[in-house]
LUMTORRO-46373 format. One line per field, with one value per residue: x, y, z of N, C-alpha, C, O in turn; residue number from 1. Coordinates in pm, 1 decimal. Example, Ala and Ser with C-alpha at 12.3 -4.5 7.8 and 13.67 -1.06 7.14 Angstrom:
nc1	c(1319.0  1285.0)
nc2	c(-569.0  -225.0)
nc3	c(780.0  708.0)
cac1	c(1230.0  1367.0)
cac2	c(-450.0  -106.0)
cac3	c(780.0  714.0)
cc1	c(1320.0  1290.0)
cc2	c(-330.0  3.0)
cc3	c(780.0  787.0)
oc1	c(1423.6  1340.9)
oc2	c(-331.9  113.8)
oc3	c(846.5  803.9)
torfi	c(1  2)
//
This chain:
nc1	c(2513.2  2498.8  2701.3  2625.2  2766.4  2811.7  2878.6  2803.8  2537.9  2574.6  2781.1  2651.4  2450.5  2605.6  2713.1  2480.0  2389.1  2598.6  2566.8  2315.7  2369.6  2546.4  2381.1  2340.6  2181.6  1898.4  1573.4  1481.2  1221.0  1132.6  986.9  1110.2  1319.1  1182.6  1234.8  1448.9  1309.9  1333.5  1450.3  1315.8  1070.9  970.9  951.6  765.4  536.5  513.1  456.0  211.2  46.3  8.9  -180.8  -191.1  -172.4  -245.2  -39.4  175.8  214.9  295.0  534.4  687.9  702.5  848.5  1085.6  1171.0  1199.6  1392.4  1609.3  1650.4  1588.6  1734.1  1998.7  1977.3  1762.0  1757.9  1872.1  1836.3  1620.9  1697.8  1969.2  2069.5  2310.6  2464.0  2696.3  2645.8  2429.5  2551.0  2737.5  2562.0  2430.8  2645.1  2698.3  2487.7  2556.2  2685.5  2487.2  2243.8  2051.4  2094.0  1847.1  1686.7  1841.7  1825.8  1551.5  1527.9  1687.7  1547.2  1303.0  1387.3  1482.9  1241.8  1091.9  1252.2  1233.2  976.5  1020.5  1160.2  981.2  896.5  1100.9  1382.3  1653.4  1770.6  1777.9  1952.7  2001.4  2199.5  2337.9  2455.6  2266.2  2179.8  1914.6  1845.2  1864.0  2067.5  1958.8  1952.8  1949.6  1925.3  1630.8  1470.6  1250.3  969.4  966.9  770.7  673.6  704.6  530.1  287.2  263.0  241.0  0.0  -181.5  -162.3  -291.2  -592.5  -902.2  -1021.6  -806.0  -647.4  -668.7  -576.0  -306.1  -214.0  -257.3  -92.3  156.7  180.5  104.8  259.0  171.8  165.7  215.1  21.7  -198.2  -305.6  -516.5  -747.2  -805.9  -957.9  -1188.3  -1470.6  -1451.4  -1495.7  -1280.0  -1091.7  -1247.8  -1290.0  -1026.4  -965.6  -1154.3  -1072.3  -818.5  -884.7  -995.0  -1262.8)
nc2	c(-195.7  143.7  409.6  736.5  1047.0  1389.7  1525.5  1363.3  1391.0  1633.6  1563.7  1366.5  1521.0  1696.3  1508.1  1410.7  1650.8  1703.6  1480.9  1540.8  1776.9  1671.0  1512.0  1247.9  1161.9  990.3  958.8  739.8  667.1  704.7  582.3  282.2  292.7  215.9  -92.9  -91.1  -78.4  -339.2  -387.0  -599.5  -615.6  -360.2  -364.9  -572.7  -457.3  -235.6  -356.4  -477.7  -257.4  -148.8  -86.3  -314.1  -506.3  -859.5  -1002.6  -822.7  -787.6  -1047.2  -1062.9  -860.1  -972.7  -1210.9  -1098.8  -951.5  -1162.8  -1330.5  -1175.9  -925.5  -927.7  -1154.5  -1061.0  -801.3  -794.4  -819.3  -589.6  -288.8  -33.5  229.4  204.3  134.4  189.7  385.9  248.5  -15.1  -74.6  -48.8  -260.4  -478.6  -455.2  -500.1  -764.7  -895.1  -914.1  -1152.5  -1342.0  -1279.9  -1176.7  -882.8  -736.1  -840.7  -761.7  -482.0  -446.7  -536.8  -349.3  -113.0  -165.0  -178.4  86.5  227.4  141.3  242.9  513.6  563.7  515.8  740.5  933.1  815.5  683.9  727.6  963.3  1005.2  856.9  560.4  443.0  494.5  421.0  485.7  448.1  193.8  116.8  61.6  -138.2  -264.3  -370.2  -717.0  -823.7  -687.7  -547.2  -608.2  -454.0  -567.8  -543.0  -336.4  -496.6  -751.4  -724.4  -689.7  -942.0  -1099.1  -1004.2  -1081.1  -1353.8  -1404.5  -1500.0  -1339.4  -1208.7  -1139.4  -962.0  -679.2  -646.5  -721.9  -523.9  -289.8  -346.3  -345.4  -88.9  96.8  46.2  -117.2  -254.5  -594.9  -676.2  -519.2  -608.0  -814.5  -658.9  -564.5  -729.5  -865.1  -662.1  -491.9  -174.7  0.4  -79.8  -54.8  219.4  318.6  196.8  314.6  578.6  558.6  482.0  701.3  760.1)
nc3	c(3291.7  3224.9  3301.6  3373.7  3325.7  3418.5  3188.2  2980.5  2857.9  2717.7  2540.2  2391.4  2274.5  2116.9  1937.5  1806.9  1695.3  1517.4  1348.5  1238.9  1095.5  908.0  766.5  839.5  1041.4  1170.9  1291.7  1555.6  1559.5  1306.8  1001.8  854.6  567.5  245.7  75.8  -204.0  -534.0  -759.0  -1098.5  -1213.7  -1065.5  -1118.4  -1400.5  -1434.6  -1316.3  -1482.3  -1730.7  -1670.4  -1640.6  -1890.3  -2189.0  -2420.2  -2721.8  -2726.8  -2860.3  -2863.0  -2588.9  -2524.2  -2674.2  -2547.7  -2291.7  -2336.7  -2435.1  -2211.0  -2022.1  -2140.2  -2228.8  -2095.6  -1808.6  -1695.8  -1666.9  -1556.3  -1384.7  -1097.8  -1006.2  -829.2  -949.2  -906.4  -891.7  -1135.3  -1378.2  -1642.2  -1725.8  -1645.0  -1809.5  -2061.0  -2045.0  -2021.2  -2270.8  -2445.7  -2380.7  -2499.3  -2763.6  -2825.0  -2804.4  -2931.0  -3220.0  -3428.6  -3456.1  -3247.9  -3030.4  -3055.3  -3012.1  -2747.1  -2612.1  -2674.4  -2545.9  -2275.3  -2248.1  -2284.9  -2063.5  -1858.3  -1916.5  -1830.3  -1562.7  -1493.4  -1405.0  -1172.8  -1014.3  -1074.2  -1129.1  -1381.8  -1707.8  -1755.8  -2002.8  -2255.5  -2482.2  -2791.1  -3084.4  -3014.2  -3005.9  -3261.0  -3557.3  -3818.5  -4135.7  -4198.8  -4447.5  -4774.5  -4904.4  -5204.0  -5402.7  -5601.0  -5957.4  -6183.6  -6389.5  -6275.3  -6058.7  -6192.8  -6314.8  -6085.5  -5972.8  -6175.1  -6148.2  -5912.0  -5734.6  -5816.7  -5594.8  -5431.3  -5566.2  -5541.8  -5282.3  -5309.8  -5485.4  -5331.2  -5112.9  -5236.7  -5367.0  -5173.0  -4957.5  -4742.4  -4415.6  -4307.4  -4118.2  -4180.7  -4413.6  -4395.9  -4347.4  -4589.0  -4741.4  -4985.1  -5039.8  -4820.1  -4667.4  -4643.6  -4838.1  -5067.1  -5072.1  -5103.5  -5348.7  -5520.3  -5507.3  -5621.6  -5875.6  -5975.9  -5941.1)
cac1	c(2463.3  2575.9  2719.9  2609.8  2841.6  2747.3  2910.7  2752.8  2429.9  2628.6  2855.4  2550.8  2385.6  2701.7  2722.2  2355.8  2388.9  2691.0  2504.0  2208.0  2431.5  2610.2  2278.1  2348.4  2092.9  1761.1  1498.9  1452.4  1077.4  1102.2  963.8  1226.1  1307.6  1132.7  1336.2  1450.3  1236.6  1422.4  1404.3  1218.6  942.5  924.2  913.2  640.6  427.9  502.5  389.4  72.4  -29.3  -0.1  -281.3  -116.1  -235.6  -190.0  87.5  280.0  240.3  372.9  668.4  757.0  729.0  958.2  1206.7  1213.9  1240.1  1508.1  1722.6  1673.8  1585.0  1838.8  2119.7  1952.6  1637.0  1770.9  1934.0  1737.6  1608.6  1773.0  2112.8  2112.3  2401.7  2494.7  2798.4  2579.9  2349.1  2645.9  2791.3  2452.6  2409.2  2758.6  2686.7  2386.6  2613.8  2723.7  2376.2  2121.5  2060.9  2087.9  1710.9  1645.6  1917.9  1767.5  1420.1  1550.1  1737.2  1436.7  1207.2  1447.5  1483.5  1104.2  1055.5  1326.4  1177.3  863.0  1076.6  1207.4  878.6  867.9  1208.8  1522.5  1674.5  1812.0  1771.1  2087.9  2014.2  2264.3  2421.7  2415.7  2226.5  2148.8  1774.6  1825.8  1939.9  2085.2  1893.0  2040.0  1955.9  1865.1  1504.0  1461.1  1108.1  936.3  954.1  631.9  637.6  689.7  408.3  174.7  252.6  193.8  -141.8  -256.5  -160.8  -371.0  -738.4  -961.0  -1051.7  -682.6  -570.3  -666.5  -490.2  -167.3  -183.0  -246.3  27.2  275.3  187.7  81.8  351.6  96.2  228.7  152.3  -94.8  -309.0  -358.7  -646.3  -858.8  -826.0  -1025.5  -1294.1  -1593.4  -1432.1  -1514.7  -1149.4  -1033.2  -1333.8  -1263.0  -893.8  -972.4  -1229.2  -988.8  -709.0  -940.7  -1043.5  -1409.2)
cac2	c(-68.7  254.3  515.8  869.2  1154.0  1518.0  1572.2  1267.6  1445.6  1734.3  1491.3  1301.6  1626.8  1740.0  1403.0  1411.8  1775.0  1682.5  1386.5  1611.5  1867.3  1591.2  1436.5  1106.4  1132.1  947.9  933.6  598.1  646.5  722.3  454.6  227.9  318.5  103.8  -166.9  -39.6  -156.6  -398.3  -373.0  -706.9  -574.7  -242.5  -406.1  -649.4  -361.4  -154.8  -436.5  -500.2  -132.2  -102.1  -140.5  -369.8  -621.7  -982.5  -1043.1  -730.1  -822.3  -1171.7  -1028.9  -787.7  -1065.5  -1298.3  -1016.7  -925.4  -1286.5  -1397.5  -1089.9  -812.5  -957.5  -1243.2  -986.3  -677.1  -802.4  -804.5  -460.7  -183.8  62.4  349.5  176.7  104.7  294.3  373.8  145.4  -146.1  -92.4  -74.6  -395.3  -570.6  -447.9  -566.9  -909.7  -948.2  -930.7  -1292.0  -1436.1  -1240.3  -1112.9  -736.7  -686.8  -876.9  -676.8  -347.7  -450.4  -548.7  -219.9  -17.1  -194.9  -133.8  232.9  272.2  116.5  337.0  647.3  571.5  521.8  876.7  1003.5  744.3  630.5  759.0  1100.7  1008.6  726.6  512.2  389.4  599.8  361.9  542.5  356.9  59.3  86.1  43.2  -250.3  -262.6  -484.4  -831.7  -839.7  -576.4  -583.4  -562.3  -456.7  -623.7  -445.1  -319.9  -616.1  -862.8  -699.0  -717.0  -1087.7  -1150.2  -968.8  -1164.4  -1492.5  -1413.5  -1504.6  -1205.1  -1144.4  -1095.2  -871.9  -545.8  -652.4  -724.4  -390.7  -195.0  -379.1  -306.2  53.9  181.1  0.5  -162.7  -353.9  -726.3  -684.0  -441.8  -678.7  -881.1  -564.9  -528.6  -837.7  -822.0  -611.3  -403.1  -34.9  64.9  -109.2  0.5  362.9  339.9  154.9  412.7  698.1  535.0  465.7  832.8  763.6)
cac3	c(3335.6  3170.2  3400.4  3316.2  3390.2  3394.6  3052.2  2881.4  2774.4  2626.6  2436.7  2305.3  2198.6  2014.9  1835.6  1729.1  1618.9  1405.6  1254.8  1168.9  998.7  802.3  696.0  875.7  1153.9  1144.5  1414.4  1582.6  1536.7  1164.4  933.5  783.9  423.7  165.9  0.4  -341.3  -633.5  -859.6  -1236.4  -1237.0  -1008.5  -1190.8  -1536.7  -1424.6  -1292.6  -1604.5  -1832.6  -1628.3  -1649.5  -2028.9  -2280.6  -2532.3  -2785.2  -2668.7  -2923.0  -2815.7  -2449.1  -2527.3  -2723.1  -2440.4  -2181.0  -2378.6  -2442.1  -2073.1  -1954.2  -2200.2  -2261.3  -2005.7  -1665.3  -1642.5  -1631.4  -1482.7  -1309.1  -953.3  -975.1  -800.2  -1059.1  -872.0  -898.2  -1273.0  -1425.7  -1785.2  -1750.3  -1633.6  -1930.7  -2171.5  -2027.1  -2056.2  -2414.9  -2509.8  -2358.9  -2591.8  -2898.2  -2847.5  -2793.9  -3000.8  -3351.2  -3413.7  -3436.6  -3111.8  -2939.4  -3064.4  -2947.8  -2602.4  -2565.6  -2684.8  -2439.6  -2149.4  -2249.4  -2266.6  -1923.1  -1773.5  -1937.6  -1737.9  -1427.4  -1467.0  -1327.7  -1047.9  -932.4  -1103.3  -1175.2  -1522.9  -1773.2  -1783.4  -2139.0  -2333.0  -2586.4  -2921.0  -3190.7  -2965.8  -3030.9  -3404.6  -3613.1  -3963.1  -4200.5  -4222.9  -4592.5  -4847.5  -4966.5  -5342.4  -5439.2  -5732.2  -6066.4  -6227.1  -6467.6  -6180.2  -5982.0  -6282.2  -6328.5  -5956.4  -5961.0  -6269.6  -6100.9  -5790.0  -5753.0  -5830.9  -5465.4  -5365.6  -5651.7  -5482.6  -5164.7  -5356.6  -5539.4  -5220.0  -5034.3  -5312.6  -5397.9  -5054.5  -4853.0  -4626.2  -4330.1  -4319.4  -4031.2  -4236.2  -4530.8  -4379.8  -4352.7  -4729.3  -4812.4  -5075.7  -4980.7  -4705.4  -4706.1  -4654.4  -4969.0  -5171.2  -5075.9  -5163.7  -5489.0  -5598.8  -5515.6  -5715.5  -6009.7  -6017.8  -5935.9)
cc1	c(2556.7  2583.1  2711.0  2693.8  2769.5  2772.0  2854.2  2639.2  2479.9  2704.4  2758.4  2485.2  2477.5  2710.7  2598.2  2349.8  2481.6  2633.9  2393.4  2267.0  2496.0  2509.4  2278.6  2246.3  1955.9  1695.3  1475.6  1306.6  1038.3  1077.8  1090.7  1210.4  1263.0  1248.3  1332.7  1379.9  1335.5  1365.4  1298.7  1079.4  884.9  875.7  782.7  521.2  405.0  423.7  241.8  -13.7  -51.5  -116.4  -207.6  -197.4  -173.4  -55.7  202.0  315.8  326.9  516.6  748.5  794.1  847.1  1089.4  1260.0  1272.0  1367.4  1629.8  1752.4  1688.2  1689.2  1963.5  2091.5  1833.2  1648.7  1837.3  1823.8  1738.6  1693.4  1923.7  2161.0  2197.0  2421.4  2598.1  2738.4  2496.9  2439.6  2700.9  2686.3  2433.3  2521.5  2749.9  2584.7  2444.5  2652.9  2601.9  2251.0  2152.9  2045.6  1946.4  1660.6  1714.0  1859.6  1631.7  1435.1  1595.0  1624.6  1333.3  1261.1  1445.7  1343.3  1060.1  1125.1  1285.0  1055.0  912.7  1129.8  1108.3  859.8  988.5  1346.5  1537.9  1713.3  1806.8  1913.7  2106.6  2068.1  2354.8  2371.7  2382.9  2184.1  2003.4  1743.0  1910.4  1951.7  2016.2  1994.5  2054.1  1883.6  1737.5  1499.1  1313.8  1088.3  928.1  805.9  586.7  616.8  561.6  285.1  154.6  197.3  44.5  -225.6  -263.4  -248.5  -517.9  -793.7  -978.7  -926.2  -603.7  -558.9  -571.5  -342.3  -126.8  -165.7  -120.7  152.9  287.3  172.5  170.7  278.3  176.1  149.5  23.8  -215.9  -376.0  -494.4  -764.7  -887.0  -888.5  -1137.5  -1414.8  -1573.0  -1440.3  -1380.8  -1091.4  -1116.6  -1308.6  -1129.6  -897.4  -1044.6  -1149.1  -878.3  -759.9  -996.1  -1193.2  -1457.6)
cc2	c(41.4  363.5  649.8  968.1  1283.5  1567.1  1480.0  1325.2  1550.5  1667.8  1426.2  1406.4  1679.6  1637.8  1403.2  1537.4  1763.3  1588.1  1453.6  1700.7  1791.3  1509.3  1288.0  1066.2  1089.8  917.1  784.6  566.1  661.2  586.6  411.2  257.9  193.3  37.1  -117.2  -135.7  -208.8  -374.6  -478.9  -665.5  -455.5  -280.2  -485.4  -556.4  -276.3  -229.8  -456.9  -375.3  -85.1  -166.4  -184.5  -482.2  -748.1  -1022.5  -951.3  -760.9  -948.5  -1144.6  -956.4  -882.0  -1156.6  -1220.6  -987.9  -1051.9  -1349.1  -1308.2  -982.0  -856.4  -1057.0  -1166.4  -869.1  -683.7  -777.5  -673.7  -360.5  -79.0  186.7  329.4  135.6  220.9  278.8  265.5  5.4  -175.3  -120.9  -216.4  -499.8  -573.5  -519.2  -717.7  -973.1  -975.7  -1074.4  -1384.5  -1399.2  -1179.5  -963.1  -682.6  -718.6  -786.9  -534.7  -342.7  -456.0  -414.7  -116.2  -39.5  -148.8  18.9  288.4  255.5  217.8  481.8  667.5  585.4  660.0  953.6  941.9  725.1  692.9  901.3  1112.0  867.4  679.7  452.0  498.8  545.5  412.6  433.0  218.9  20.4  64.8  -73.8  -231.7  -385.8  -595.1  -857.0  -722.5  -624.4  -522.7  -569.4  -514.5  -511.0  -436.4  -443.3  -736.2  -847.2  -730.5  -867.8  -1149.2  -1124.1  -1058.1  -1309.7  -1512.9  -1434.4  -1361.3  -1135.3  -1094.1  -991.0  -731.0  -543.2  -649.4  -587.3  -287.9  -220.3  -331.0  -155.1  144.0  141.6  -40.1  -264.7  -484.8  -734.9  -609.7  -516.9  -744.0  -785.1  -520.1  -642.7  -782.2  -773.5  -521.4  -259.6  36.1  44.0  -52.5  150.2  390.6  305.8  260.6  541.6  678.8  521.7  599.7  846.3  873.6)
cc3	c(3284.3  3276.1  3328.8  3396.1  3358.7  3252.6  2942.6  2798.0  2674.9  2510.5  2338.8  2215.8  2088.1  1901.5  1746.8  1642.4  1497.4  1301.6  1174.8  1060.5  882.4  723.1  726.3  981.2  1106.0  1277.5  1431.9  1553.6  1389.9  1099.7  859.0  634.5  349.1  92.7  -143.7  -437.9  -737.1  -998.8  -1267.6  -1188.1  -1084.9  -1330.7  -1535.1  -1404.9  -1417.6  -1711.5  -1798.9  -1647.3  -1792.6  -2102.8  -2405.5  -2594.7  -2724.3  -2730.2  -2878.8  -2671.5  -2440.1  -2570.7  -2614.9  -2326.1  -2214.5  -2382.7  -2302.5  -2010.3  -2010.7  -2216.9  -2157.2  -1860.1  -1615.8  -1597.6  -1537.8  -1387.1  -1160.1  -911.1  -940.5  -911.9  -1032.1  -881.5  -1037.2  -1322.2  -1576.2  -1813.5  -1739.0  -1758.2  -2050.5  -2163.8  -2064.6  -2207.9  -2490.0  -2494.1  -2452.8  -2730.6  -2927.3  -2858.5  -2872.9  -3136.7  -3332.9  -3387.5  -3296.5  -3009.9  -2938.2  -2995.6  -2795.6  -2544.9  -2567.3  -2575.4  -2304.5  -2141.0  -2224.6  -2121.5  -1832.7  -1798.2  -1848.2  -1595.4  -1393.0  -1380.4  -1189.4  -957.1  -951.7  -1155.4  -1322.7  -1579.0  -1805.5  -1922.9  -2230.2  -2443.2  -2721.6  -3021.9  -3145.1  -2989.5  -3177.8  -3452.2  -3764.3  -4019.8  -4227.5  -4373.1  -4656.8  -4914.8  -5106.8  -5382.6  -5579.6  -5835.2  -6104.8  -6304.9  -6374.9  -6098.4  -6067.2  -6299.4  -6199.1  -5939.7  -6052.6  -6222.6  -5977.0  -5823.4  -5749.7  -5695.8  -5392.4  -5445.6  -5592.9  -5362.4  -5205.8  -5409.8  -5427.7  -5137.2  -5105.9  -5327.5  -5276.7  -4936.7  -4725.8  -4546.9  -4339.9  -4236.7  -4084.2  -4351.0  -4507.7  -4385.3  -4495.4  -4808.9  -4898.2  -4997.0  -4859.9  -4752.4  -4723.2  -4792.9  -5081.7  -5185.1  -5143.3  -5311.3  -5572.8  -5611.3  -5619.0  -5858.5  -6062.4  -6013.6  -5841.6)
oc1	c(2678.6  2481.4  2783.5  2690.5  2675.3  2691.6  2856.9  2642.2  2433.1  2692.9  2780.0  2466.5  2431.4  2715.5  2609.8  2308.9  2447.0  2649.4  2378.4  2220.0  2499.9  2545.2  2224.0  2227.5  1902.6  1756.2  1452.9  1272.3  924.3  1140.0  1166.7  1099.9  1299.9  1345.6  1224.6  1389.6  1411.8  1246.8  1202.8  981.4  765.1  770.9  698.6  417.1  290.8  334.9  156.7  -134.5  -125.2  -147.4  -166.6  -280.4  -60.5  32.4  314.1  433.4  419.6  610.5  865.3  903.5  935.3  1192.8  1380.2  1380.5  1442.3  1742.4  1869.0  1788.5  1731.0  2026.9  2172.1  1806.7  1557.7  1856.5  1727.0  1844.4  1753.5  1998.9  2278.9  2158.4  2398.3  2588.7  2775.8  2494.8  2408.6  2709.8  2717.5  2420.9  2495.8  2789.7  2594.0  2386.8  2653.5  2612.0  2159.2  2265.2  1990.1  1928.9  1598.5  1651.3  1845.8  1600.2  1362.7  1545.5  1608.9  1281.7  1188.4  1410.4  1327.6  998.3  1063.6  1300.2  1033.2  854.0  1143.2  1148.0  812.0  979.6  1420.3  1446.7  1691.7  1828.6  1987.7  2218.1  1993.3  2440.7  2258.4  2459.8  2154.8  1972.0  1626.5  2014.8  1856.9  2016.1  2106.2  2157.3  1791.2  1736.1  1520.5  1258.3  1177.7  887.8  725.6  473.8  522.9  492.3  189.7  41.1  115.8  -29.5  -331.1  -359.2  -277.4  -563.8  -735.8  -953.1  -938.3  -504.0  -451.3  -495.9  -262.2  -16.7  -71.4  -51.7  245.5  394.1  222.3  158.3  317.6  244.9  31.8  -73.6  -327.1  -492.4  -582.0  -873.8  -982.1  -872.6  -1176.1  -1456.0  -1672.0  -1397.6  -1368.7  -1047.0  -1062.0  -1306.0  -1120.8  -838.8  -1001.2  -1156.1  -847.3  -685.4  -1038.1  -1247.7  -1578.2)
oc2	c(32.5  403.7  672.7  970.2  1284.8  1644.7  1515.6  1310.2  1555.8  1711.1  1430.0  1383.9  1705.0  1674.7  1396.6  1529.8  1807.7  1610.2  1426.8  1700.3  1842.0  1444.5  1209.0  947.3  1147.1  855.9  712.3  451.1  633.4  487.3  493.6  249.3  81.1  101.6  -102.5  -257.7  -131.9  -345.7  -451.4  -679.1  -450.6  -233.1  -468.3  -573.9  -248.4  -173.1  -453.8  -386.6  11.2  -283.9  -101.7  -544.9  -743.5  -1071.2  -998.3  -760.5  -956.0  -1197.2  -988.5  -872.9  -1177.4  -1270.8  -998.5  -1048.8  -1413.7  -1357.7  -950.5  -825.8  -1045.5  -1204.7  -840.0  -587.1  -719.6  -650.1  -348.2  -41.3  242.6  426.8  105.4  337.0  171.2  197.1  -83.8  -288.5  -207.4  -285.1  -598.1  -680.7  -590.5  -791.6  -1092.2  -1053.1  -1115.0  -1493.2  -1480.7  -1136.9  -919.1  -592.8  -633.8  -741.4  -474.3  -244.8  -387.3  -371.9  -40.1  56.5  -86.6  74.4  385.8  345.1  272.2  565.4  777.0  658.6  693.3  1030.3  1009.2  747.4  709.4  954.6  1216.8  770.1  750.1  413.3  584.9  618.4  384.9  339.0  133.6  -98.6  51.5  -104.3  -188.4  -492.3  -570.0  -905.5  -665.6  -731.3  -402.9  -678.6  -510.4  -398.9  -519.8  -489.3  -813.7  -945.5  -791.1  -915.6  -1241.2  -1212.7  -1106.1  -1380.6  -1626.8  -1391.3  -1273.4  -1015.4  -1013.5  -938.0  -671.1  -447.7  -580.9  -540.0  -208.9  -126.7  -281.1  -99.1  256.5  198.0  -2.2  -349.8  -484.8  -795.5  -634.1  -491.0  -730.5  -826.3  -445.8  -650.0  -666.1  -836.3  -477.5  -226.5  123.5  139.0  -6.6  202.8  476.7  377.6  292.5  608.1  770.4  547.5  609.8  936.6  891.6)
oc3	c(3299.0  3332.6  3232.1  3519.2  3279.4  3201.1  2824.8  2675.8  2561.2  2395.9  2217.7  2096.2  1976.8  1784.2  1624.4  1526.5  1387.9  1181.5  1055.6  946.8  770.2  624.7  649.3  1006.9  1011.0  1365.3  1334.9  1526.1  1352.7  1137.4  808.2  581.1  383.9  53.3  -200.7  -424.6  -795.5  -1014.5  -1339.8  -1261.2  -1112.7  -1374.8  -1623.4  -1468.4  -1454.1  -1775.1  -1887.8  -1668.1  -1813.6  -2083.2  -2486.8  -2528.9  -2675.5  -2659.4  -2859.3  -2635.0  -2359.5  -2510.9  -2593.1  -2270.4  -2131.3  -2338.8  -2278.2  -1952.3  -1937.4  -2219.3  -2133.3  -1795.5  -1500.5  -1499.3  -1449.4  -1315.6  -1100.7  -791.9  -1015.6  -962.2  -1123.8  -879.7  -1055.8  -1308.7  -1631.4  -1915.4  -1815.1  -1806.5  -2132.4  -2265.6  -2131.8  -2267.1  -2587.0  -2584.2  -2482.8  -2807.0  -3043.5  -2915.4  -2881.3  -3163.9  -3232.2  -3305.2  -3232.5  -2914.2  -2831.9  -2928.1  -2723.5  -2440.6  -2471.8  -2518.3  -2227.1  -2036.9  -2151.0  -2063.9  -1741.0  -1709.1  -1796.5  -1515.7  -1275.2  -1292.7  -1098.1  -836.3  -854.5  -1218.6  -1383.6  -1506.8  -1874.4  -1957.7  -2276.6  -2492.8  -2761.0  -3042.3  -3228.9  -2993.0  -3215.1  -3394.6  -3829.7  -3958.1  -4272.6  -4419.7  -4598.5  -4975.8  -5125.5  -5395.3  -5664.2  -5803.8  -6062.9  -6287.9  -6393.4  -6071.9  -6018.5  -6298.7  -6204.1  -5897.0  -6011.0  -6253.5  -5940.5  -5929.2  -5685.8  -5684.4  -5300.1  -5396.7  -5594.5  -5344.3  -5142.3  -5381.9  -5429.2  -5096.8  -5042.0  -5302.7  -5277.1  -4828.0  -4615.5  -4603.3  -4376.2  -4281.4  -4037.6  -4381.7  -4593.1  -4424.7  -4519.6  -4930.7  -4884.9  -4899.4  -4801.2  -4863.0  -4809.0  -4857.4  -5182.0  -5296.4  -5230.8  -5392.3  -5683.5  -5714.7  -5695.1  -5953.1  -6177.7  -6077.1  -5824.5)
torfi	c(1  2  3  4  5  6  7  8  9  10  11  12  13  14  15  16  17  18  19  20  21  22  23  24  25  26  27  28  29  30  31  32  33  34  35  36  37  38  39  40  41  42  43  44  45  46  47  48  49  50  51  52  53  54  55  56  57  58  59  60  61  62  63  64  65  66  67  68  69  70  71  72  73  74  75  76  77  78  79  80  81  82  83  84  85  86  87  88  89  90  91  92  93  94  95  96  97  98  99  100  101  102  103  104  105  106  107  108  109  110  111  112  113  114  115  116  117  118  119  120  121  122  123  124  125  126  127  128  129  130  131  132  133  134  135  136  137  138  139  140  141  142  143  144  145  146  147  148  149  150  151  152  153  154  155  156  157  158  159  160  161  162  163  164  165  166  167  168  169  170  171  172  173  174  175  176  177  178  179  180  181  182  183  184  185  186  187  188  189  190  191  192  193  194  195)
//
């Protein structure tokens, strides 16, 4: 049993008033604050909400599961710091290739850029150059003579595709749309032939 004195209510009121002014007071009837969202939960929701090709979705999932979430997945998004991101990025240097490391960092940065609007006041991904990788080997393009020999060695239906890929710097994924009889390739071919 608690004994109340005449000064107890005044003392309680002074204490509560001080807590309010210091920003420490919370009503007993106020809803409990939500549990902070972890990077794992946020990244899973982020990935589910994106319109991505199946191969990109698979690549992002593997990158998250193997490189990002094992180290940072259980950290609340609001508690990720630039130093934690730097430490994570440095730890990848022993276990991944430069391109994989750059892709993992870029994916994390992209997810946290989205979190800026939802959860966090600033993006902790601040490692200079971490989203880029130097080429492991230098690419030497074929000479005109080598390209001509390659085109002559190809079956007729693939010659246009080889020429377009070489001269227009087409990405590998675009090549199949340049098969024989496609309107895209016919248009480009007629433009290049001056027709």
